N, C-alpha and C positions, 0 to 999 in steps of 0.2 A: 738786609742780611744781618744775622747775629754777629756781634762783635767777635772778631777772630780769637782773642785771647780770653774770652769769657768761659765760664764753666761748660756751657753748651757747645760752643765752638762749631757751629754749622752741623751738617748731617754727616760729616766725616767722623770716623771713630777717633777717640781721643788718645791715640798712641803716639802722637807727636805734640810738640809744644811750639807752635809757629809764632813768628813775630806778629805784631799787630798790623803790619802793612801787607799789601798784596801786590807783588810785581806784575805788571801787565805788558811790559815791553823791554827788550834788551838789545844793546848794540855794543860790540867789542867788550869792554869790561865795565860797562855802565848799565844799570837797571833803572826803570822808572815805575813808580807805583800808580795807583788809580787817580791820585790827586796831582800827578805830574812831578812829584819829588824825585830827584835822581840819587842813586846810590852807586858808589864805586865798589865793584865786586872783587874782594880779596879772597872769597871763599870758593869760587868756581863750582858751586853746586856740590861741594865736598869732592874736589878733584875730578870733576866730570867735564865741565865746559873748557876743555883744554885749549880750544881755539877761540874762546870768548863766545859772546852771544851773536846770533844772526850772521855768522861768517858768510860772506857772499859766495864763496866756492862751495860751501856745504848747502846753502840754500839752493844753488843752481842745480846740483846733482840730485837733491831731494825732490825738487819740483819736476825735474826731468823724469826721474824714475816713477814718481807718483802718477804721471800721465801715461805710464806704460804698463806696470804690473806691481801690485801691492803684495800679493800673497799667492803661493802655491803650496800644496802639502809636501812633505819630505818624501813622498813617493816619486817626486819629480825634482830634477836638478834645477837651479836657477843660476843664471850667469853671474850676478853680483856675488853670490856665495862662493862660487867656484873661484872667481878672480881674487876675492878677499883671502880665501884660504891660501892661494898661491903666493900672495904678497906676504902673508904672515910667515909661511914656511921658508920663503926666500930670505926674510929679514932676521929670523930667529933660529934657535937650535932645532925646532920642531919639523917633523915630516908630515904630520896630519893634524887637522883641527876639527873640533866639535863645537858648533855654535849654539848658543842658548840666549837668554834675555837679560841675565844679570850676573853679577859676581857670585851671588848666592847659588845659582844654578850651576855656574862654572866650577865652583868648588865641590858641590855635590857630585858632579860628573867625574871630577878628578879622583875622588875617594872611591867611587864605584869602579872606575877604570883600574885603579891599582889593585883592588881586591879581586876583580874579575880576572885580571892578568895572571895572578898567582893560582887562582882556581883553575884556569885553563892549563897551567903548567903542571897540574897534578899536585898542587900544594895548598889545599884549602885551609890548612891550619895557619897559613900566613895571612892573617886578616887584621892584625892590630896596627893602629895608626899612632905614631908618636906626635904629640902636639906640645905647645909651649905655654909657659906663664905669660900673662898679659896679651895673649893672642886674641884677635878678632877676625872671624872669617865669614860672618853673615848671621842671619836670623832664623834660618830653618832649623829643624830639630837636629840635623847632623851638625850644622855649623855653630849652634850654641853649645853643643856637646864639645866640639873641637875648640871653641873659644874659652876664655878664662874669666868671664864676667859672671859672678854669682847672681847678680841682679837680673841679667838676661836669662838665666836658667830657672829662676824662682817661679814656681807655679806651673811649669811646663813639663815636669817629670811624669813618668820615668824617662830618663834620657837614654841615648843609644849606648850600647856596650862596645868594647873593643878599642877604647882610646886610653893611652897612657901619656901622662904629662911630665915633661922635663923643664928645666930652667932655661930660659932664653939666654944665649951667650955663654952657656956652660956645657961644654962637651962631656965633662965627667958625668953630669946628670943623665945625659942621653945614653952613655955607655952602661949605666946602671940598669936601665929598663929595656935596652935592646935584647931581643930574644929571637929564637927560631920562629916565633909567631909574628914578628914585625913584618908588615907589608910595605910600610912607607913612613917617611919622616916628612911631616907636613908643617911648613913654616913660612912666615912672612920674612922676606929679606930685610924689610924695614917695618917695624911695628907702627902702624898708622894711628889707630884709635887710641892707643896708649901713649901717644905723644911724640912720634917721629924718633924712634930708638933704632939705630942701625945695628944690624948683625955685624959683628966684628969679622974681618977677613979670615982669620984663622978658624973662627967658629963655622962659618959657611963652608969653607974648603974642607974643614974637618967633618962636617955633616956629609959632604960628598964622598969622602974617603970611607966613612963608616957605612954608608949605604952600599958602596961597592964591595966592601969587605964582608958585609953581612947579608948579601943577596936580598936587599930591599931597595925601594925607590926613593928618590928625593923629589918632593913636590913643592914648588914655590908658588905662594899665593901672591900674585902681582896685580890683583884687582885694582889697588890704589897706586902702587909704585910704577906700574907699567905705562906705556905710551908717552914717553919723553919726560915724565914728571921729574926724574932724577938727573936728567941731562944725557941719558942714553935711552934708546928706544924702550928697553926693558932693564930693570935694575940689575938683574944677574950679570949683564954685560960689563958693568962696572966692577964686578967682583972677579970676573973671569972664571965663574963656577957655573957649569951648565946643568940644569935639572933634567929629570926624566919626563916630568909632567909640569906644566905651569898654567896659571889661569889669568885671564884678563877681563875687564869690563870697564866700568866708569869712563875713563877718557877715550876708550876705543870708539865710541859712537859720537863723542863730542856733545852729547846731550840726548842722543837717540838711544833707547834701551838696546843693549846687545852685550852678550858675554861670550867668552871663548875659552875652550880648554885645549891646550896645545900638548902634543906628546910625540915621542919618537914612533917610527913605523912599527917596531917590534911590539911595543906596548899597545899601540892603537888597534892591533889585530884582535884584542879582547872585545872590542865593540863591534860585534857582528850584527846583522839586521835583526831588529827586535829586542836587542839587549838594552838599549837606551834610546831616548828620543826627546824631542821638544816640538810642540805644535808650531810655535812661532819662531823657534830657533833658526837662524839663517835666512830670515825673510828678506826679500829683495830690497825693500826700502832701507832697512837698517844696514845691510851689508854694502849697499851703494854708498851711503854716507860714510861708513867706516873705512871704505877704500880711500876716499879722499882725505880723511883724517890721518890715516897711516901714511899716505903719500906726502902730506904736508909736514907732519911731525918728524918723520924719519929723515928729512932733509938736514944736512949739516948746519945750515943757516939757523934753523929753528933750535936745534940741539945746542949749538954754541951760544945762541941767544939766551937759552935757559940758564946757563952758568953765569953769563954776564948779569942777568937780572937777579940771580940769586945773590951775587956780590952786592948789588945795589940795595936789595932788601935788607941784607945783614948790616950794611953800613948805617942805613936809616934807623933800624931797630936798635943797634948799639948806641947810636947818638941819642936817641930818646931815653934809652936805659940810663946812660950817664947823666943826662940832664935832669931826669925825674927820679933817679934811683929806683928803677921800675922792675927789672927782671932778675930772677935768680939764675936763669939759664935761657939760652937761645939755641935750639937744635935745628938742623935742617938736612935734607937730602934733595938737593936741587931746589926747585920751586915748591917745596913741601916743608913748611917751616913751623916750628912750635916754640912758643914762648911761655915761661912760667913766671907769673907775677909774684912779687914779694908780698904785696898787701891786698891788691885789688882782687875781687872775686870775679870769676869768669861771667857769671850771670849779669852782674852789674855793668861790666865792661861792654858785653854784647849789646845790652839795652842802650847804653850811652852811645855806642857806635852807630846803631840804627838811627838814633835821633840826629846824629851829625851826618848821616848819609854814607855809612860804610858797612859792608857786610864781611863778617869773619865767620870762623867755624869753631865750635866748642871741641875740646878734647877731654880725655879722662882727667879727673881731678877738678877741684873747685877753683883753681887759680891758673888754669892752662887754656890757651887759645891756639888755633891752627890757622895757618895761611896757606891757601892752595889756589892761587890765581890762574888765569889764562896763561899759557906758556908764551903767548905773544903779546901780553899786556905791554902798552907803550909807556914811554917815560912820563908823558903828561898825566896819564892815569895813575901811575905809581906816585908821582909827586902830589897830586890832588888827594889820593887816598891817604897818604901820610899826614897831610894837613888836617884831614878829618880824624885820623888816628890820634894826633896830638890834642885836638879839641876834646875828644872823648876821654883822654887821660886827665886833662885838666878838670873835667866835670866830675871825675871820680875821686880826685885827691882832695 
C-alpha cells in the first residue's frame, strides 16, 4: 500500500490529511493500529463515538438488527425508525423528526423546512436566513454558504443567495439585519469548529425573543453539541431556550451514520409527501443503534458522569498548563474541550501525540486543539491519556 501520508495517499481523493497509522480495532477509548500499537482516544472521531468503540450494547443491537432487516424504502415504515422518532420527541421539544445520514443533510433539511413553512403560509418573501461569524454547519453548498470559512468557500462559487451574517454573541448585529424577509435565525449554541465558544445566555434567549417578535424561526445546529456532549441530552436544555427546529448527527449513532432534523408539529406540516426525502435516511440498522445510544446517554448516570469527567479533564489540563506554561486559554462545554497553546503549533502537537499513542482533534487556528472523548471514558483511560499528553508536551518543548 502507498504510504498514507505520501503525496499519492492511496486511491482516496486527497481532501483529507490523515495520520500515518491506520486503526484496525477499537474497544472503549482505546484504538489499535495494524502493528498492534495502542492509542488512547481523546478525539472520539470528532465527537461521534460518544459511548466509545465496540460498546457491547451497541454491538448486540446492531448484530440483531442486521440479521433481520437492513433496508426498506421510505414508501414503507420500519419499526426502529418509528421507535427512535418517538424517543426523540419524548426527550426533546420536538413533535416530529426527519431522519437523514449526516449533520450536513440534517442542516439542509432544516433550512428547506423553514423556507417551505413560510411559503405554505403565503409568505414566500420570507426566505432569508440569518447566520453567524465563525459558524460551521457542514460542507454542502448550502452549509458552506451558511458557514463562515472563506477557505471552505473558495473555488466553489457561486454560492447560494438569501443568507445574511451577524456577529455571534451580538444581538445588536442581528437586529440590524432582521427584516420582513427573515425566515429563520440559524445558529450553533456552541461554536465547535471555531474552538468551543459558548453562546451567552442573554444572546440565545435574546434570539428566541427576536424570532418570536419578528415572525421567524429559531434553528439550533446541535450536530456536535447534542447527545449528552455538554452534560444535558441537548445543549439547548442547559440554556432553557427551546428552538423551533434543531439538528442532530455525530453522537446520535455512536459511530453509525445518522442525522436527524427535529421540529414542532406546526412547522413539520410543511414537509408533505414528495417535498423532501432521503434514500437511506431512517434505515433500520442506523435507527436501531441510535435507539440504544439515546437510551444510554439520556440516563442521569451518564449525564452526571459527563460533568464529573469534565472537572477531571479541566484539573489535569490546568495542572499541565501551570507546570509547562502551556495554554493561553482552556474552554469547555461538558466533555467538549478546547485548548489554546502559547507556543506549540497544533500540527506539531498532534504529530507528537500520535507518536506517544494519543488521539486529539484539531480546531480552528494554528495553536488550538479539541478534546471530545467518549462520554463514558473511564478513569484509567483518562489517566493514561494524560501521561501520553505530557510526554507529547515534553517532546514539543
